[in-house]
Every structure is written in structure tokens, then in C-alpha cells.
N, C-alpha and C positions, 0 to 999 in steps of 0.2 A: 402600376408596373404589369406589362403584360410579358414578361420574360419567358413563359411558355411559347411564347412566337418565335422565339430564336431555335433552331435547330442544333442540335451538338455538332454536325458535319460541317457546320458554320464558323465555329470557333475556330480561332488560329491556334498554331502552336507557340506564339508570344503570347501566354494565356494572360500573365500577369497586366501586362500592357492592355490587352483586349478588356479583361475586368475592369481596369482603372478609368477606362475611355468610357464603357457603359455606366459606371456608377456616376461620373461626372454629369454625363447627359441625364440621367435621370433624378440627380441629386438627392443619391441615395447612399448608405454606407455599402462596402463591401460583404459584408456579413448579410445583410438585408437581400442585396442582388443576389447573391449564391445561394442563399437558402431557398430563395422564390423561384429560382433556375431548377434546384433540385425538386422543388415539388411541383414545377410545371413538366419536368421528366416522368413522374407520376403520374400526372393527371390525363395520360391517353397518348403521349408520342410514341409511335412505333419505330422511330427512327432506333438504327443501334446505337447504342448511348454510352458516354463514359460512366454513367451512373446507373447501370442495369444492374449489378449488383450492390448497391447500396439501400439499406432498409427505407421503406417509406416514413414520411415524416412522423406520421402518428405512432410509429414504431420504435423512434430513436428515442433514447431517454435523456440525453444530454442537450439537446436542442440546438448545437453547431454542427459541423461537417463531422460525422462519423469515421471510426477508425479501428483497427485491429490490433489486439495486442495479446501477450501472454503473460500468465501470473505463474511464478517460480516461487516456490517455498510458499505456498498459499495460506497455508494455516488454514484457518475457515473462511478466509476471502474478505478480510477488512480493505485490504486495499483494491480487490476487484470490485467492492460495491461501491467505493469512493470512484474508481476509473470508469465504471457502468454509468454512474451518476453524469459524468462529464462527456458522454458520446462514444466510451469506447464498447468494442464487443469481443469477448474474449475467446480464441481460437484454440487454445491449449493451457492445461494447469498440471502442475505438478505438485505434490505434496505427500511425505512417505508415511507419516502419522496416521492409524489406522481410523483413531478416535476422529481425529479432524477430517479425515476422508467422509467419515459418518456424518459429521455437521453440513462439510460442504456439498455431498450430494443431498441431503434435506434443504438445503438453501438454493442450491444453483440447479438441481437435476441433472448432474453429473460427477462421476468418480474421479477426482483428479490421477494422472500419472503417478507412477509411485517415485522409488528413488533417483532423482535427477543424474546422479553420477553413472548410473546403469542406462541414460538415455543417448542416442547419438544426438548429435546438431542435425543430421540428415532427415531425423525423424520428427523433428519440431518441424511446424509448418512455418511459411512467410509469415511478419509481422509488421507492423509499423510503430510498435511501442513494447518494449521489454519492462515489466514489471518483476521487481523481486523484493521482499524481505527476508533476504537470506540471515542465517541464525544469527542471533545476536549474543546469545550466553558466552561464547568466546571472550566477547569484548566488553561486556556489562560488567559495572562494578560489583554487583551482587556476585555475577558470575565467575569474575577474576577473583574476588576474596574468597568464595568457594574453593576452587581449583588451587589457590594458594594454602590454604588451611590443608587441604586434603592431599599436597604435592604434587599437583597434577599439572601439566604445563595449560596454557590458555594461549589466546590468539590466534595467530598463523601455527603455531607449534601444537595445537590442539588437533589431532590428526584427525579424529571424527566428524568434528564441525568445523574446525578453524580455515580450512582451506575451500570450503562450497564457494566461497566467492570466486574462484579461479575456474568455476563451471559456470557462472554466469557470464565470465570475460570469455571462455571458449565460446560461448552460444553468440556473444557479440561478436567476435573474430569471425564466425561461420556464419551468420545468419545476417548481418549488418542491418540491423532494424536503424531507422531514422532516428529514434529517441529512445531511453531508457528512464524509468524512474525506478531508483531503490531509496529502501528505508532500515535503518539500523538505530541502535542505541546511542546517545550522544556523547559516550565515553569511547565511539569507534575513534573519534578525531585526538584522541588524547593517549588513547592504550599505547603500552610500549614507549613512552615519549614521543608519541607523535610520528613513531616509525611506523607501525602498522597503517595510518592514513596515507602516509608518503607512497608507500607500496601501492595501496589502491588507487589513489589519484595517479600515480605514472602509469599505472597499464592501462586504466582507462583513456588518457589522454595520449598514451602510444598506440591506442588503437583507433585514434582520429576522433575523439569526442569532446566537445565544449562542457567543461564540468560546471555546475553551479550547485551549491551546497547552502543548506541553513538550518540550524537548529530551531525548531517549532514547539511550541508549548502548546499542548491541546487544551488548556484552559479556558481558551476563547471561544471553543466550540462547544466543550463536555466540562463538567464540574469536578475536575480533574487535573492535577498537575503531573503532565505527562510529556517529558522532553524528548522528540525525538530528532535526530539528523535526517533529513531527505536531500537525496543525490539525482538531480536532472540533469543528464546528458543529451547533447545534440551533435548529429555526425556533421563535422564540419565541411565534407564533401557535399552535404545538400542543402545546409543551413549557413554556411561561410563561418568566420572566425566569431562573428557577434550578433547570434540569434537574438531576438528582441524579447526574451525571456524575463519574467520577474517572478518572486516568490509572492504568495498571496499576503494581502493585510488580514488584519483580524476584521471580523465581520462586525458591523455597525450596530447590531441587535443588543440588548443587555445580555451581559453574561449570564451563562447558566447558574442556577443554584443546586447546591446537592441535595435539599429538600426535595428538588423535582423529578429525582429518579427513584425515590423512595415508593415502595407498594404499602397500600392502608392497612392490610392485615397479613402481616409476616407471619411464617409458622415458627413457633415457639423452638423450635430444633434449633435455630439461628443463635439463639442466645445463648452466650458464653456459659459455661460450669463454673460454679465457685472457684474450683480447683484451678480451671486454666486462666481464670481473671485475678486470682490470686498470683499466680505466678507472673503473669504478663507485668503485674503491678509491681512485683518485688524485683523484676529484670530491669524493668524500667529506673527502678531507684538504684539499682545498683550502679549500672552506668551514669545515672545524672551525677553520682558522687564521686564518680571517676571523671568528671567533665567531659562525656561526649554524649552524643543525642539520641544512642541507641534506645528503642523503646515503642509502644504502641502510639498509633495517631486516631485521635477520637476525631470522628468528623465535626466541621461546623456547618449546621444547616442551611446558614445563607451564603457559604462560601465554597473552597473547592477541597477536595480529598487529596491525600498523597497520591503515588502513583500505585495501581493495582498492578501487582505481580504474580508470575505464575505459580510462587509458592504462597497463595493466598490460602489454597484449600489447608495448608497446614494449621494456622491457627486465626487467622484476618485478621492479626494485628495492624497491618498499616493502615485499615481502614475499618474502625470502628463505631458504632451506631449508640449514641447514648439512648438509654428508656428510662423513663418514670420508675423508680421503687423497683428497678430489676438490673442484673447487670447488663450491659452494653451488648450489643448483638452484632455479628458480622453481616454482610450485606447476601441476599438472596442471588441465585444465579442470574435472575432476572434482572435482579438491582445492577448486577456487576455488567450485563452486557448493556443495560441503559448506560452507566456509568464511561462505557467506551464507545456509545453513540449508534450501536447496533438496535435498530427497529423493534418495537414488540411482534411485528408480523412474522419474523425469523423463528421459528420452534428450537427451543432447546431440548436435542435430542440425545444427549448422553447424561452420565451421572453428575453430581454437584462437583466431584472432585475435578472430574474431566473439564466440567464449563468452566471452572475457575480458571485451571490450567490454560484453557483455549482463551478467554478474555483477556487472561493478564499477559500473555504472550501476544495478542493481535493489535491491529494498526487501527486507528480511530477513523472509520470511514469519513466522516464529517471534512476532517484534516487531509485525508487521500483524495476527498473529491476536490478539495479548495484548490490543493496543488495541481491535480491534474486538468483542471479546466484552465487555470494561467497555461500548461503544458500545451494542451489541446488548441488552446487559440493559436499558438506557435506553429505545432505541427499540422493542425487540419489544411491552413492557408497552403503550406507547402507540399503536402500531398496533393492538393487539389492542381496546383501548378504542375506537378510532375506528371499529371494526367494518367499516372499508371501505378496509384499509392498500392500496397499492399491489400488494403481491403477490396480491392476490386477483382482480386485473384485469388484470395487465399480460402481454402475450405475451412469449415469450422470441424477441427479434430475431438469428437463428445465422448469415444470410447477410449479405457486406457490402453496405450500401447504395450507391447513385449517388451520384457526387459533383455535384450540382446546383447550385454556386455559393456564394459566402461565406456564414457566419453573419451575420445582419443584427442591427442593434440592440445593439451590442456594448456593456458596459457600462464603458466608460472613461471616466466623468466626471470620477474623480479623478486621471487620467493627465495631463490638461491641466495639473497643478500640479506634474508630475514635473521 
């Protein structure tokens, strides 16, 4: 097929119909046709092109139509890794934790902008996709239990973290990206008798987005039981009321085994002391006698582990590894990274304590990629049809912006009823 013989100036405004007709003539899929057209545009056409600012195919990571995204509450970039693998190009990131910023810089070569509450929407570049893993501690089972025990508020009543969702909604309201991808703990949907989720959903729908949600267990991608809710939204003004989005199915490949992430010769410092091991056994026995399941989790080499949490640095109790003739040990930081699906090529540049916190709070990149690829299939074609997708006009903002005051106009209309 000689798609490069077609000049961009010859493409009519009714792009969907034109692509459909050309595909019928050539008996190829729409994706094959458009990708060939993109490659042709980079093989030497000097025509002013819709594709001038698109990366050449050799540089695109996802293999589909590229798109721009912003990475909010980025942590160490688990969502970013997945979205980039699906073809996205990050044009802005935000993360306030300095240790996470250090890891993010080592992995992506840029320091994220700081506190999102001090960044005005006008300072954020246009983008095709908003990506955010807004803080989960106010909604997680562990976080709620801890705050209740300390007599502290949780959910939206947590003044420090509970309202950060409304910074996301403010950016959506002001920047109007065609789509968004949010991630949080499973408990978000049941927190406060479901009222928290009702508020979040109503705010997003009031902004004009069609919402899709699914709780996905990462155990099909990594050897860890880790359930998280993914929230995908599409602007109904761009995609209509029924965008053709579906969440990914589990991969066909055999499920990974816990033994596959283990290092051959871990340092002995990760072996539990006799004092700690005795304490954990006694603690588990006391709770067993009371009829509940609190206690340590001994890993099954051929199965999957419990969920890795940010508190793993304390005693490692949720994922312990049995050893012959020795006390069990905790994961090494590299094993924790592998358990989350982070590749070995990414260096660990912080202390063990910070590494455990970072991986325990992170998003599993292979799961993020699977969701992002499904999203990109819907997003990419619509951007091409728009002939003016944000990717074609958006600069990449790689340096940290100055903090010029709090975001104005927060979308907190529904908060008053919480």
C-alpha cells in the first residue's frame, strides 16, 4: 500500500468517512492504514502536515496513534510507565514528596512539579489524557482503620489529603482533556457507605464525562494479590454518550509465580531477627484465638503474595519468604520492585525504607499499560479525526514550575453535602 503517495492537503474534513473508504479500497484495517500514513509522512514528505509534531514511528513506544498526557500525584511513575508503553507522551508531572521526586528524576530525567494545590490550571499545558493516582490513604481500609484508632478524620474530612480529588476535578474543568485515567484503592467505592464514591462520580459526570470503572486484581500480571479501582472517563462532547471502551481482559500467558521475582543471593540483613519473628508469631496466634485473620503472610513460591503496602518497611509481615534452617526474611527492595512489575533497568536510588514505601504506594505498571492500551484505542482514533489533537500543539514542560499560589475555582460543589 503506498499511503505515502497521499498528500495531507488532500485529506477532506470528513476524515472518518475518508479513512473508511480508503481502507475498503485497500482491504486493510483502519489502524494499518493510518500507521502507514504516519510513516509515509515521516519518510520525506515536505508538505505542511497534520503529523509534523508526531514522533517518528521508531520513537513511539506504544505502536499506536500517539497522544499527550499529564501525570498527577505521580509518585514514582507507575502509571506513567504504563501509559508511555501504550503510546503516550508525558508533558507535565506533579509530585510533592521529595524522595519520590528523586526516584522520578532517576527514571524519567525530570523533576516533577511540586504541590498540585499551588499550581494554577493555566500553568498546566493542554493534554489529551489526564492521569492521576490521587492519594488513597484517606479511603483505604488500612488508612481508615489507623485514622479511626487515632481519632483522626478520614475520607473527604481529611483536610490534608481527602480533598485532593477536587484539584483533579478543577483541572478537568479548566483544561477539558478528552479523557482521563484515575486509580485508587478498592475501598474508594465503599468508603463512608458509598457516599464518597457517589460524590466523586457525580462531580465527574457533572463535568460532562462518561465514566467507566472496574476493580482489577494485578495477580494476572504480577505475583501479588493487589486490587485497585481504575476510573476511565471520556468527554461526551468529543466521544458521545457511548464511547467504545472496554477494560482489558487478563493476559493469556501463564500467571507469574512468586518464585520468579526472587533474587538468588539476598543479603542476610533481610532475615528477620529472632525477637521480631517471635513477636510476629505470638501476634498472629493471639488474633487467631480471637477469630480474626490478622497476622503475617508467608509467601507461596508457586502462588501469589499478599498486597504489598507502604508500611512494609516496618516489619515486612505481609510478605515473608520462608528459608531453610533460618528465620524467614522480608523482600529486598529489588524484589519489591519486581513484585510490583517494575523492570530491573530502573535503579533504586533511595534508602530501603523509602523504597518499600514507594513500591507499596505505587501502581503496577503492567496493569496500567493494559488499561491504557484499551483507552488509547478509543482516544487515538478520535484525536486523529479531530485533526487538532492536543499532541500536535502542546509543548513538553520538563522543568518544575514556580509555586505561584493555590489553585482557584476548586470544583467542590458536591463537597458541601459530604
